[in-house]
MIDOSE-1310 file (N, C-alpha, C; in nm, 2 decimals, decimal comma, always signed):
residues 119
xxxx	+0,08/-0,12/+0,00/-0,01/-0,01/+0,01/+0,09/+0,12/+0,00; +0,06/+0,22/-0,10/+0,14/+0,33/-0,10/+0,07/+0,45/-0,04; +0,13/+0,53/+0,03/+0,07/+0,66/+0,09/+0,13/+0,77/+0,04; +0,07/+0,88/+0,01/+0,11/+1,01/-0,05/+0,12/+1,09/+0,09
xxxx	+0,25/+1,10/+0,13/+0,26/+1,17/+0,27/+0,32/+1,31/+0,24; +0,22/+1,40/+0,21/+0,26/+1,54/+0,18/+0,20/+1,61/+0,29; +0,14/+1,58/+0,39/+0,08/+1,65/+0,50/+0,19/+1,72/+0,58; +0,17/+1,84/+0,61/+0,27/+1,89/+0,71/+0,28/+1,81/+0,85
xxxx	+0,19/+1,75/+0,90/+0,20/+1,70/+1,05/+0,29/+1,58/+1,05; +0,32/+1,53/+0,93/+0,40/+1,40/+0,91/+0,56/+1,41/+0,90; +0,62/+1,39/+1,02/+0,75/+1,41/+1,02/+0,84/+1,28/+0,98; +0,96/+1,30/+0,95/+1,05/+1,20/+0,90/+1,04/+1,06/+1,00
xxxx	+1,03/+1,09/+1,13/+1,01/+0,97/+1,23/+0,87/+0,93/+1,21; +0,77/+1,00/+1,19/+0,64/+0,94/+1,19/+0,62/+0,86/+1,05; +0,68/+0,92/+0,96/+0,67/+0,84/+0,82/+0,75/+0,71/+0,83; +0,87/+0,70/+0,90/+0,92/+0,58/+0,93/+0,85/+0,49/+1,02
xxxx	+0,78/+0,55/+1,12/+0,68/+0,45/+1,20/+0,56/+0,41/+1,11; +0,51/+0,49/+1,03/+0,40/+0,45/+0,94/+0,45/+0,32/+0,87; +0,55/+0,34/+0,80/+0,62/+0,24/+0,72/+0,63/+0,11/+0,78; +0,69/+0,12/+0,91/+0,72/+0,00/+1,00/+0,57/-0,06/+1,04
xxxx	+0,48/+0,02/+1,08/+0,35/-0,02/+1,11/+0,29/-0,11/+0,99; +0,29/-0,06/+0,87/+0,24/-0,13/+0,75/+0,32/-0,26/+0,73; +0,45/-0,28/+0,75/+0,52/-0,38/+0,71/+0,49/-0,49/+0,83; +0,48/-0,44/+0,95/+0,46/-0,54/+1,07/+0,32/-0,59/+1,06
xxxx	+0,21/-0,50/+1,02/+0,08/-0,55/+0,99/+0,08/-0,67/+0,89; +0,15/-0,64/+0,79/+0,15/-0,76/+0,68/+0,22/-0,88/+0,72; +0,34/-0,87/+0,78/+0,42/-0,97/+0,84/+0,33/-1,06/+0,93; +0,25/-0,99/+1,03/+0,18/-1,05/+1,13/+0,05/-1,13/+1,07
xxxx	-0,01/-1,06/+0,96/-0,13/-1,13/+0,90/-0,07/-1,25/+0,83; +0,03/-1,25/+0,75/+0,08/-1,36/+0,67/+0,11/-1,47/+0,78; +0,19/-1,44/+0,88/+0,22/-1,53/+0,98/+0,09/-1,59/+1,05; -0,01/-1,53/+1,06/-0,10/-1,60/+1,13/-0,18/-1,70/+1,04
xxxx	-0,18/-1,67/+0,91/-0,22/-1,77/+0,81/-0,14/-1,89/+0,83; -0,01/-1,87/+0,81/+0,10/-1,97/+0,82/+0,09/-2,05/+0,94; +0,06/-1,99/+1,05/+0,06/-2,07/+1,17/-0,06/-2,16/+1,18; -0,18/-2,11/+1,13/-0,30/-2,18/+1,12/-0,29/-2,30/+1,04
xxxx	-0,22/-2,29/+0,93/-0,20/-2,40/+0,85/-0,10/-2,51/+0,89; -0,02/-2,46/+0,98/+0,10/-2,55/+1,05/+0,02/-2,62/+1,17; -0,08/-2,58/+1,24/-0,16/-2,64/+1,34/-0,05/-2,65/+1,46; -0,11/-2,73/+1,54/-0,03/-2,77/+1,68/-0,02/-2,65/+1,76
xxxx	+0,10/-2,61/+1,81/+0,13/-2,50/+1,90/+0,13/-2,36/+1,83; +0,15/-2,38/+1,69/+0,15/-2,26/+1,62/+0,00/-2,21/+1,60; -0,09/-2,28/+1,62/-0,23/-2,25/+1,59/-0,31/-2,24/+1,74; -0,23/-2,22/+1,84/-0,27/-2,19/+1,99/-0,34/-2,06/+1,99
xxxx	-0,46/-2,06/+2,05/-0,55/-1,93/+2,06/-0,46/-1,82/+2,10; -0,36/-1,84/+2,21/-0,29/-1,71/+2,27/-0,20/-1,66/+2,15; -0,15/-1,76/+2,08/-0,03/-1,71/+1,97/-0,10/-1,65/+1,86; -0,22/-1,70/+1,81/-0,29/-1,64/+1,70/-0,34/-1,50/+1,75
xxxx	-0,40/-1,48/+1,86/-0,43/-1,37/+1,93/-0,34/-1,26/+1,92; -0,20/-1,30/+1,97/-0,10/-1,20/+1,98/-0,07/-1,16/+1,83; -0,08/-1,25/+1,74/-0,05/-1,21/+1,60/-0,16/-1,11/+1,55; -0,28/-1,14/+1,56/-0,40/-1,06/+1,52/-0,40/-0,91/+1,59
xxxx	-0,37/-0,92/+1,73/-0,37/-0,80/+1,81/-0,26/-0,71/+1,75; -0,14/-0,76/+1,73/-0,04/-0,70/+1,68/-0,07/-0,63/+1,52; -0,13/-0,70/+1,46/-0,16/-0,67/+1,32/-0,26/-0,54/+1,33; -0,37/-0,56/+1,42/-0,47/-0,47/+1,42/-0,41/-0,33/+1,49
xxxx	-0,33/-0,36/+1,60/-0,27/-0,23/+1,65/-0,19/-0,16/+1,56; -0,12/-0,22/+1,47/-0,03/-0,16/+1,37/-0,13/-0,08/+1,29; -0,23/-0,15/+1,23/-0,33/-0,08/+1,13/-0,37/+0,04/+1,20; -0,42/+0,04/+1,33/-0,48/+0,16/+1,39/-0,38/+0,26/+1,42
xxxx	-0,26/+0,23/+1,45/-0,17/+0,33/+1,48/-0,13/+0,41/+1,35; -0,10/+0,33/+1,26/-0,07/+0,39/+1,13/-0,18/+0,48/+1,08; -0,31/+0,44/+1,09/-0,42/+0,52/+1,06/-0,44/+0,66/+1,14; -0,41/+0,65/+1,26/-0,40/+0,77/+1,35/-0,29/+0,85/+1,33
xxxx	-0,18/+0,82/+1,27/-0,07/+0,89/+1,23/-0,10/+0,96/+1,11; -0,15/+0,89/+1,00/-0,17/+0,94/+0,88/-0,26/+1,05/+0,88; -0,36/+1,04/+0,96/-0,47/+1,16/+0,98/-0,43/+1,26/+1,07; -0,32/+1,24/+1,13/-0,26/+1,35/+1,23/-0,34/+1,36/+1,36
xxxx	-0,40/+1,27/+1,40/-0,48/+1,26/+1,52/-0,39/+1,29/+1,64; -0,44/+1,37/+1,74/-0,36/+1,40/+1,85/-0,36/+1,26/+1,94; -0,44/+1,16/+1,93/-0,44/+1,03/+1,97/-0,33/+0,94/+1,95; -0,26/+0,98/+1,83/-0,17/+0,89/+1,78/-0,06/+0,83/+1,87
xxxx	-0,02/+0,92/+1,97/+0,09/+0,87/+2,07/+0,03/+0,77/+2,17; -0,10/+0,76/+2,20/-0,16/+0,66/+2,29/-0,18/+0,53/+2,21; -0,21/+0,53/+2,08/-0,23/+0,43/+1,99/-0,09/+0,36/+1,98; +0,02/+0,44/+1,96/+0,15/+0,39/+1,93/+0,21/+0,33/+2,05
xxxx	+0,17/+0,38/+2,18/+0,22/+0,31/+2,30/+0,16/+0,17/+2,32; +0,02/+0,14/+2,28/-0,05/+0,02/+2,29/+0,00/-0,06/+2,17; +0,04/+0,00/+2,05/+0,10/-0,08/+1,95/+0,22/-0,14/+2,00; +0,31/-0,06/+2,05/+0,44/-0,10/+2,09/+0,44/-0,22/+2,19
xxxx	+0,33/-0,23/+2,27/+0,31/-0,33/+2,36/+0,26/-0,45/+2,29; +0,18/-0,44/+2,21/+0,11/-0,55/+2,11/+0,24/-0,61/+2,03; +0,32/-0,53/+1,98/+0,43/-0,57/+1,90/+0,52/-0,66/+1,99; +0,57/-0,62/+2,11/+0,67/-0,70/+2,20/+0,59/-0,82/+2,25
xxxx	+0,46/-0,83/+2,27/+0,40/-0,94/+2,31/+0,40/-1,04/+2,18; +0,37/-1,00/+2,06/+0,37/-1,07/+1,96/+0,52/-1,12/+1,94; +0,62/-1,06/+1,92/+0,76/-1,09/+1,92/+0,80/-1,20/+2,03; +0,77/-1,19/+2,15/+0,78/-1,30/+2,24/+0,72/-1,42/+2,21
xxxx	+0,58/-1,42/+2,16/+0,51/-1,52/+2,13/+0,58/-1,60/+2,02; +0,62/-1,52/+1,90/+0,69/-1,60/+1,79/+0,82/-1,67/+1,83; +0,90/-1,59/+1,91/+1,03/-1,64/+1,97/+1,00/-1,76/+2,05; +0,89/-1,78/+2,11/+0,85/-1,88/+2,19/+0,83/-2,01/+2,14
xxxx	+0,80/-2,02/+2,00/+0,77/-2,13/+1,94/+0,89/-2,23/+1,94; +0,85/-2,35/+1,97/+0,96/-2,44/+1,99/+1,05/-2,47/+1,86; +0,99/-2,48/+1,75/+1,07/-2,50/+1,63/+1,06/-2,38/+1,55; +1,09/-2,25/+1,60/+1,09/-2,13/+1,55/+1,15/-2,13/+1,41
xxxx	+1,07/-2,11/+1,31/+1,12/-2,13/+1,17/+1,15/-1,98/+1,13; +1,20/-1,96/+1,01/+1,23/-1,84/+0,94/+1,12/-1,72/+0,95; +0,98/-1,79/+0,93/+0,87/-1,70/+0,93/+0,85/-1,64/+1,08; +0,87/-1,72/+1,18/+0,85/-1,67/+1,31/+0,97/-1,58/+1,35
xxxx	+1,09/-1,60/+1,30/+1,20/-1,51/+1,33/+1,18/-1,38/+1,25; +1,15/-1,40/+1,12/+1,11/-1,27/+1,06/+1,00/-1,18/+1,12; +0,88/-1,25/+1,16/+0,78/-1,18/+1,24/+0,84/-1,12/+1,36; +0,91/-1,18/+1,44/+0,95/-1,14/+1,57/+1,05/-1,02/+1,54
xxxx	+1,14/-1,02/+1,44/+1,22/-0,90/+1,42/+1,16/-0,78/+1,37; +1,06/-0,81/+1,29/+0,97/-0,68/+1,23/+0,89/-0,63/+1,35; +0,83/-0,71/+1,45/+0,76/-0,67/+1,56/+0,85/-0,58/+1,65; +0,98/-0,63/+1,66/+1,08/-0,55/+1,75/+1,10/-0,42/+1,69
xxxx	+1,14/-0,41/+1,55/+1,15/-0,28/+1,49/+1,04/-0,19/+1,51; +0,92/-0,25/+1,49/+0,80/-0,16/+1,49/+0,78/-0,12/+1,63; +0,79/-0,19/+1,72/+0,79/-0,15/+1,87/+0,87/-0,04/+1,91; +1,00/-0,06/+1,85/+1,09/+0,05/+1,89/+1,05/+0,19/+1,83
xxxx	+1,01/+0,19/+1,70/+0,95/+0,30/+1,63/+0,83/+0,36/+1,70; +0,73/+0,26/+1,74/+0,62/+0,31/+1,81/+0,64/+0,37/+1,94; +0,74/+0,31/+2,01/+0,79/+0,37/+2,16/+0,82/+0,52/+2,13; +0,91/+0,54/+2,03/+0,95/+0,69/+1,99/+0,85/+0,78/+1,97
xxx	+0,74/+0,73/+1,89/+0,63/+0,81/+1,86/+0,53/+0,83/+1,99; +0,54/+0,73/+2,08/+0,45/+0,77/+2,20/+0,53/+0,85/+2,29; +0,64/+0,88/+2,27/+0,71/+0,98/+2,36/+0,76/+0,91/+2,49
């Protein structure tokens, strides 16, 4: 998804965070489907919930930043927490494959960026 970021309210840091949120949303969504197809512990409710929470938090944070809402910092703080939980869940998989590692890494990058936006 391409965004035309010409609005005055979007700083370079915010642009980076929007990009990371977009990427993290996509990776978490892909990983959720991958995990459901694998079954077993990968399809555990808590793990799928962490993936979907993260994807939705990223989507909401991105949206609040794009429109310049003064609530974006609150959403970014919640997003950082959701991303950390998701990263931990992915890293906790016994047979952590490349998809799990990629998801965890993306979640950590997004969490860091969202923490910066949250202040």
